[in-house]
DRENRO-12502 format. One record per residue: x negated, y negated, z negated of N, C-alpha, C, O in turn. Coordinates in steps of 0.02 Angstrom, whole numbers, plus 50000, padded with zeros to 5 digits. Atoms other than C-alpha are relative to their C-alpha. Layout:
! DRENRO-12502
XYZXYZXYZXYZ
...
END
This chain:
! DRENRO-12502
499425004550000463714903447585500084996450066499584994750099
499865003749939464544894947731499784992749991499944989649940
500205007050002463754878147768500594995750023500864996850077
499425004249985465114864747765499774993050016499484989549974
500175006849978464854848847865500634995850001501114997350036
499465004849999466034834547827499814994750053499354990850043
500155004249942466054825047992500324993149991500914992250005
499765006950004466214806447956500034996950069500474992950083
500005002449931465774803048138500004992550004499564989249977
499945007349994466344785548181500604997549960500864992149973
499415002050040467754785048053499854994449949500284992649909
500175006050040466824770847965500224993750037500214988250008
499785005749959467454759548107499484994450005499654988650016
500535005049995465764750948110499904996049936499514991349934
500025003650064465994745247929499535003649952499655009449934
500504997050044464494748447816500325002449935500165007949911
499674998250064465584748747659500395006650008500365010949964
499624993949988466724762047734499535006150008499705011649986
500484994549991465204772547782499775002849933499735008849924
500214997850066464624773047601500575003549964500465008449928
499424996850032466384777347542500115007050029500335011549993
499944993449969466414791847666499495004849971499645010649959
500514995750032464784798547593500245002149931500195008049913
499764998450067465524797547419500575005250002500585009849962
499434995449994467114806447475499775007050019500025012049993
500264993449980466144820447560499675003549942499755009549931
500344997150059465094823047405500505002449948500445007949922
499504998250050466594823047289500415006150022500645009949980
499624994249975467474835747401499605006449997499895011950002
500424994050005465994847747384499685002150064499425007750069
500334998349936465344847147563499255000549990498964997249947
500734999450002463544852247592499654994450037499114992150018
500305004949955463214839447728500534994850019501124996650028
499565005049971463984822947782499664997750065499074995950065
500305001349935463724819247966500314993850032500924992850032
499795006049963463804802948063499825000950074499605006350095
500215000149930463504798448246499574993950011499744988349992
500495005449989462014788048300499944998850074499785003350113
500045001749929462044778948465499964992550010500154988649966
499945006849975461824762848558500495000450058500365003650109
499464999349951463414760648658499764998750071499975002150117
500245001749933462494752748804499575005650030499515006150091
500394994349976461384768248816500435006250012500215011150041
499574994150000462864780048805500495000150058500605005450087
499485000249948464164774248932499894994250047499584989250029
500005005649953464324763449086500554995149982500984996649941
499495005150015465364747749083500695002150025501204999750000
499364998049971466704756449186500275006649972500815008849992
499784993650026466824772749087500664999249963500744994949920
499345000550031468634775749037500045004149936499665008849926
499884996250061469254781748869500325006850017500635007650069
499644993749995469834799548845500734998749984500904993849949
499285000850012471714801748841500164999749925500564995649904
499865000050072471684805848655499784993549967500074991349918
500245006350029470684789948620500514994350011500624990249967
499485005049986472004779248704500605001149954500874996549924
499434998250041473374788548611499884998249927500314995349894
500135000950071472534787648441499864992749981500004990749925
500155007050016471974769448453500564995350020500584989549999
499465004349974473534763048541499714993950035500004988550034
500335005649966472334752348641499625002850060499235007550054
500354997949940471724754348820499454995050015499584989150027
500585004249987469984747748847499445004550025499545010650030
500564995949978468304753648910499695003749941499755001549884
500374996550053467304766448813499474995449970499354995549910
500545004450024465924753448801500274995249948499964994149896
499715004750048467054741048714500185003549935500055001049880
499804996350060467734754148595499395002149959499375001249898
500584997350036466044761848553499554994649971499234995649920
500425005550025465164745148530500224998049930499814995949889
499755001850067466284741848379499845005549949499885004349888
500094994350045465834758948307499275001649986499125006749954
500714998950013463944757448302499844998449927500134994049897
500315001750065463004757948137499274998250013498925001750049
500695002249989461354748648131499515005149971499695009049926
500514995650026459744758148101499874998549926499745003149887
500125001850070459534748647938500535003249955500365005749901
499484996850040461204755147875499875007549994500005010549942
500184992950003460624772747919499505001249943499575006049906
500504999350054459124770347803500344999849932500175003749888
499645000650064460284765047663500435006149986500485008549930
499564994250008461474779447694499615006349980499845010149937
500384993950017460134792847688499734999649929499705004749895
500225000850069459464785747525500585001449952500495004549900
499414998850042461224786047454500165007449997500335010049945
499884992849998461444804047510499505003749956499695008249919
500524996850041459804808947428500154999149926500035003649886
499845001350070460374800947265500585004449976500625006049917
499424995950018461974811247269499865007550006500215011649977
500154992949989461174827547325500405003150056500515009150057
499664997549940462124829047489499574998550060499274993150064
500435000949942461214831347654500314995050049500904995250063
499795004749948461304817147780499835003050068499285005650078
500114997549932461504822347961500344995150048500844992050031
499675004149949461894812748119499865002950068499345006050080
500064997949931462164816648301499724994350041499994988750039
500305005149956461054807148423500285000850071500285006350098
499714999749933461854802748589499534996950053499714996650112
500485002849952460324794648670499305000949972499215002349912
500704998750019458424795948665499774995549944499434997849898
500215004650053458144780448559500275002149932499925001949882
499694997850062459354786748428499685006449974499575007149914
500324993850020458564804048427499324998649970499145001349918
500665001850025456834796748405500054996949930499654998549887
499915003350065457464786148260500175005249946499885005149892
499804995150050458304800748171499425004549978499365006249919
500554995450016456764811748181499394996449972499124998449921
500635003250018455314799748170500054994549948499554992749917
499915005250052456054786348057500365002749939500165001449882
499634997350057457314795547950499735006749977499865008849920
500314993750020456354811947950500485006049998500375010649960
499544994349999457824823447990499655006250027499255005850073
500284993649977457354841748012500555004650029500415010250051
499444996449972459084847448068500384995150044500494989350025
499655004449952460004840448220500615003650028500655009750028
499394997349970461694842848301500054997650072500014991650086
499875001649930461954843548489500755000650011501025006050005
499274999849993463764838848523500215003150066499815003850113
499754996649940464854847348652499904996050063499744998850116
500055004249940464804832648771499304999550029499224997650087
500705000549976462904833548785499725006750021499135007250038
500274993349989462764852248818499715000850071499295005150082
500284999849933462424849149004499484994550012499214993950067
500505005349995461264834448969499315003049984499035001949931
500624996150011459704845148990499414995749976499054997949931
500575004050025458424830948970500064998249926499574998649889
499915001850071459174825448802499965006349957499685006149902
500054993750037459354843548746499275002049992499065004249939
500714998350002457524846548789499644995649949499214998149912
500305004450051457034831448685500175002449930499745002249886
499814997350066458004838748539499565006049982499295006449927
500384993950014457114855548554499264998549987498945001749946
500705001650008455404847548569499844996649934499254995749917
500125002550068455634839748397499835005749952499565004649898
500084993950040455544857748331500475000249940500375004249894
499504999850053457034854048219500465005950009500535008650064
499454995249993458364866848181500574996650037500694990750028
499495003049959459794864248302500685003549990500735009649988
499314997750000461674865948287500294998050068500294992150085
499775001349931462434867448461500755001250004500985006949998
499284999449992464284863948485500165001550073499844998850118
499894997449933465054872348637500694998650028500945002350070
499355001849972466714863748670499964998850075499474995950099
499945001049928467234863748854499525004450040499525004150102
500534996349966465814875948895500195007250018500605010349983
499954993049982465754892648984499405003749971498925000649949
500574996150025464614906848929499374998650041498824998450014
500595001249958463474903349077499694993249983499084992549983
500275006650019463314885049027499655000349932499144997049922
500324999350066462904890148848499335003650008498845001749976
500634996649988461584902348910499494995250031498904995550014
500465004849968460844888549017499714995249949499114993849950
500265004850048460714876248873499545003449949499065000449925
500454996350045459944889648762499325001150034498815001550000
500634999549964458644891948898499594993549994498984993849985
500345006550009458234873348889499704999649930499134997449922
500235000350069458094874648701499415004649988498925002849956
500554995250007457004890248708499364997150031498824997650001
500575003049967455854881448831499714994449957499104993949948
500235005650042455764866048719499635002349939499154999149916
500324997450059455294876648570499315003150014498845002049976
500604995849991453954887748647499514997550051498924999450049
500455002249947453224878748797499564994249976499764990349932
500435005750014451774866848788500344993550022500724993550071
499675006449985452324848648789499844997550070500214993450098
500195002149933451424846448955500315004550054500255003050113
499714995449952452364860949037500564996650039500944992650012
499505003149956453454855949184500685003349992500745009350004
499334997050007455314858449150500295001850068500184998250117
499644998049939456324867749282500505005449980500445008449927
499504994950016457814879349288499675006949994499875010949951
500344993750004456654893949321499615000649934499625005949902
500384999950063455554889249173500475001049940500305004449892
499514999150054457114888149062500225007349996500275010149942
499784993049998457694905349119499475004749973499615009549937
500554995850023455994912849088499904999549925499765004449891
500065001150072455904905148915500555003749962500435006849910
499444996750031457624911848873499915007650000500105011049952
500094992749993457174929348933499415002749961499345008749952
500614997850033455544929848837500145001949927500604999349896
499934997950070455354938348668499874994049954500214993249903
500165005850041454564922448599500584995049999500744992149947
499445004749995456004911848661500605002449960500924998549925
499444997250037457314923548588499884999649925500334998249886
500165000450071456414923948422500094992949974500354991949919
499925007050020456364904948415500734998149993500934994749946
499285001450003458224903848453500315003049938500714999749904
499704996650058458664916448318499804996649935500184996649887
500245003250061457634907148190500274993049990500334990649934
499885007150006458194889548229500664997450027500814991450020
499405002549965459864888748322500635003349972500665009449961
499334997850017461674890148266500474997550054500454991650071
499525002149949463054889848397500694999349969500885003449926
499335001250027464774882848359500525000550055500464997450108
499415000149957466394887248445500384993549986500374991149929
499655006450008467444871648473500514999250056500385001350113
499525002049949468994865748565500014992450002500234989249953
500095007249996468684847948625500654996550019500764994650077
499385003949994470384839948601500184997749929500045001349881
499905003050067470964828848458500734997849993500914992650021
500154993450031471974836748383500045005650051500375005050102
499994994349956471674853548463500645004149990500805005749933
499394996050007473284863248500499845007049973499335010049993
500134993450030473404879348399499925005450053499515009950046
500024994949948473704889448557499354999850040499215004450078
500635000649963472034883348625499385000749954498824999549977
500574999350045470954886548471499565005850021498945005250022
500384994149976470434903948532499445001849952498865002349971
500504998950052469544907748369499575006350012499005006649990
500394993949985469014924948430499394998550044498925002550046
500585001949959467834915848549499384998949957498814999649981
500575000650045466744912348398499645006749993499025007049993
500304993350004466474931048381499625001650064499085004550063
500314998749935466074931848566499324996550004498844999450029
500635003749999464724918548548499475003749960498905004649984
500494996550041463884927948407499755006350032499155007850030
500204993749967463894944348503499604998750063499105002050076
500315001149934463414937148672499284997649993498844999650032
500665003150004461904927348612499615002449939499035000349929
500324997350060461494936748451499714994449957499154994649933
500195005850041461444920248357500534998949946501105001149954
499515001950050462274913948198500544995650033500374991050070
499465003749969463984907248248500454996949948500584999849895
499545003650044465124894548167500544996750040500664998350098
499425003049968466584883448207500054992649984500024990649926
499895007150006466804864948238500744998750013500984999950069
499275000049997468634861348204500294993150015500114988149984
499625006049986469774848348281500755001149993501154997050015
499294998550009471424856548235500274995949941499904993149902
499695003350057472664848948114500005004649940500105010749947
499974996150061472584854647934499365003949987498845002750018
500594996350022471394866847851500055007550013499605011349994
499904992849990472074883747906499455003150042499185008450024
500464996849953470894886948052499295000449973498975005649981
500674999250029469244882947963499965005749949499475009349946
499994994650049469754894747823500005006850036499655011450016
499984993849961470184908247951499325001450032499115007250036
500664999049969468504905348036499505002949950499095007149968
500454997350051467584908647873500175007449988499725011549979
499814993050009468584924647851499755004350057499645010350048
500264996449942467994929648025499245000050002498945003050047
500724999650004466184926747975499634993750021499024994150032
500345006149982465804908648020499454998349950499564998649889
500555001950044464114903447951500004992549986499664990149940
499995007350007464514884947970500694997550021500995000050069
499375003249983466094874447971499884992550004499574989649959
500045007249993466174856648035500724997350007501114999950047
499325002649999467734846248005499994992449991499684989849945
499945007350005468144827848036500404998149938500895001549921
499605002550056468734818047886499984992350001499554989250032
499925007350002469284800247852500264998049932500505002249893
499715002550062469794789447706500754999250006501124999549957
499295001249988471494786347786500165001450073499884998250117
499824998149931472274794447940500324994450039500334994450100
499645005549967473224778447976499544994250019499784989250047
500475005249980471654768048001499934999750076500065004650110
500105000849928471284761148173499355003550021498845002849987
500604996649976470064771648273500185006350036500735009050027
499844994349956469944786248395500075006749965500425011149990
500034993350030469664800648272500395000849935500455006349909
499694999650066470634796348113500595004949998500665008749950
499384995950002472254805148161499865007550002500275011549980
500184992949997471364821648192499515001949944499165006949949
500474998950055470394820648028500385001749936500975000349929
499734998850067470684826547850499904993949956499404990349964
500115005050052470924814347709499625003349942499585009449940
500444997150051469804816647555500305005849960499965010749947
499694994650039471044827247456500065006450042499995011950015
499954994349956471284838647607499315003250011499245009350013
500684997549992469404840147632499805004049938499515009449944
500164996450062469204845147449500375006649998500095011649976
499614993850000470594857947469499705005150048499685011050033
500314995649951469734865147624499375003149971499265009249976
500634997450029468054866647535500165005149946499855010549944
499824995450054468864874847384500265006650028500085012050003
499734994049970469814887147493499465004250033499465010450028
500554996349968468254891747591499585003549948499385009349958
500404996850053467294895047431500365006049970500055010949951
499614994350024468714906247372499975005850049499895011650028
500044994849949468704915847536499325003549998499285009650004
500674997050003466824918347523499955005049944499685010449953
500024995450057467004926047351500435006250015500235011850000
499544994549987468484936547408499755004950052499945010750051
500264995649948467544943547558499605005849971499605011349999
500374994650033466424953547442499435002850041499144999350083
500584996949968465104965647501500185005450051499745008150085
499794995249950466134977547607500025007249978500275011550014
499984993150025465914993147500500695001149968500904997249925
499354998550027467605000947462499935004649940499815010649947
500034996250062467585006647280500394996249948500494990249956
499635003650051468555002547122499584994449970498994995349955
500355005750031468094985547053500025000749924500375004949897
500034999950073467714982046871500704999249970500885002749924
499335001250027469464975246842500495005550018500995006549983
499544994649980470294989746935499935006249956500425009649943
500134993750036469485003646832500475000849941500735006249929
499584999550060470464999446675500745001250017501135003149973
499304999149980472095000446774500165006850029500745008450042
499894993449970471845017846843500505004249959500985006949986
499584995750042472635026746695500724997449996501195001349987
499345003050005474095014646694500395000950065500985002650064
499655000249936474505014346880500065006850033500535007950072
499974993549968474135032246931500395005049958500625003349904
499584995050033475035048346881499615006449987499085007650015
500304993650019474625065246805500535005550003501125004150010
499544994250006475385082646796500275000249928499894999849880
499665000450065476655082946654500515005749994500805007950043
499484995050012477775095946574500694996950008500854992049974
499325002649989479545092846638500475002049943500974998749931
499614997550057480235102746490499545004349958498965005449977
500424995950044479585113646350499785006350038500175009550073
500294994249968478435127346411499645004149947499245001449909
500334995650047477885142346307499355002750030499305003850090
500624996849978476125149346315500165006650034500555010650008
499894993949962476105163246445500554999450051500625003750095
499465001049951477585156146540499714997650066499224993950067
500255002049934477335153846728500164992650012500714990249998
499905007049980477095135946785500354999850067500175003750113
499595000049939478345131346920500234993050018500104988249982
499725006449979479195117447015500524997549950500674991549947
499485001950048480525117646879499724997249935500044993049904
500245002150066479395114946728499394995350001499164993249948
500525005249997478015103546790500214994550049500534995950100
499835005849959478215086146862499414995250001498874996849975
500555004949993477175070746901500244993349975500724990450001
499825006550029477255054946796499384996349977498844999249972
500525003850034476205041046725499975002249927500475004649900
500615003349978474975039146642499565004550043499715010450053
500464996349956473535044346753499405002749964498885003749995
500584997850039472395050346613499955007649995499495010249963
500024992750002472805068846636499755003150065499355000250101
500214996549940472605081546775500284996550062500844994050062
499795003249938472695074646951500565003850034500565010050033
499484996649961474255078347054499735004150057500085008350084
500314995849948473045085647182499985007449977499935011950019
500044993250026473015100947066500695003549997500745009249976
499314997550006474905103447078500085006950031500325011549997
499904993649965474885117747205499585005649969499785011449969
500434995050031473445126547117500325002949936500205008649919
499714997850064474465127546955500635004250008500805008149964
499374996349990476055134647029499895007549993499435010450023
500014992750013476375152646968499455002249952499395008249937
500484998250052474925151946844500344999949932500864996849924
499714999550066475265155846662499734994449955499134993049954
500215005250046475235141846533499565002949946499735008149918
500474997650051473785143946413500204997849930499975000749881
499785002650065474635134046273500734998150005501034998150059
499325002550000476345128046220500004992650020499544988850002
499925007049982476945111646295500704997649980501195001249990
499365003450008478335099946240500134995950063499674994250100
499825004149942479275090046373499624993249996499634989949944
500375006249999478205075146424499265000749985498884995949995
500734999050014476515082746372499625000250066499875002750117
500444999449942475085080846494499775007250007499575010349957
500254993249987474615097446573499244999949996498914995650025
500734999950010472845102346521499695006750020499185008749992
500264993449979472575118946608499324999350032499035004450053
END
């Protein structure tokens, strides 16, 4: 089954109550995982870092990233409460760490065994290496990245998995780890790559969903899709193309203040997406082309047989004039039509009788 991550992200607006409501909504929608973002704003951005264009547009407020992100932090204590709530509901808690302190907390305090590396951190080799050295399974989002950048980050991850903790990191060491059989095996066992278009919302013409296929082929890794498009069409299409994982932002209300709400699904839409994905999974089947159980009973009704077009006497030659093809399909196959021409009827037939030669 496709793993479905309901991305709460920062759509709690720094409000503990909203965070719990987002968990409930993700669970009710049928998502496998609800994901947040864990960071200390002061560790993430400088005081002068500007907002992205979409953040200004979506918040209708121009300010520094630091000011915006400071309001969107969740305390570590709230994280403890959220993961307990997730456990009580049976939905997996996941969060993206944007700095070393947050990563350490998620792994060593919350005990996470699965981590997500976001698109913006794919060139942050030191933080990526820290992720890999936890030995957790990693989901790597690749928005804004080239294939060479993705290969480079996979080298960092391979090195983190297989090298001794005292080994000196370097670009050469990363390349050697990536090229090694041990490194490739570790990547295949523990890493999923996600295609992504880093724009909120992402224009349909820039989704380039076929790039997900390219990722899977190029790196021989499980590939999925992190979606920022409007609506639920593209995640469903991604599952039909073989995505092993879907990540989608959701919110309680698209009209709430905040950078990501407008590019997110509301709970009813999230539930519709999950339901549609589960339907697609069932519909994909096993790939063997053969009549299904429900089709077999319709063969006789839908197909045709050789039929007497008019009365035929025993010994009379069968011809284009006295045999035709009609339903039902329970008699001789029309494939036998040419073989019967000019042969003598072995019995009498009334018009409409199935030919039984």
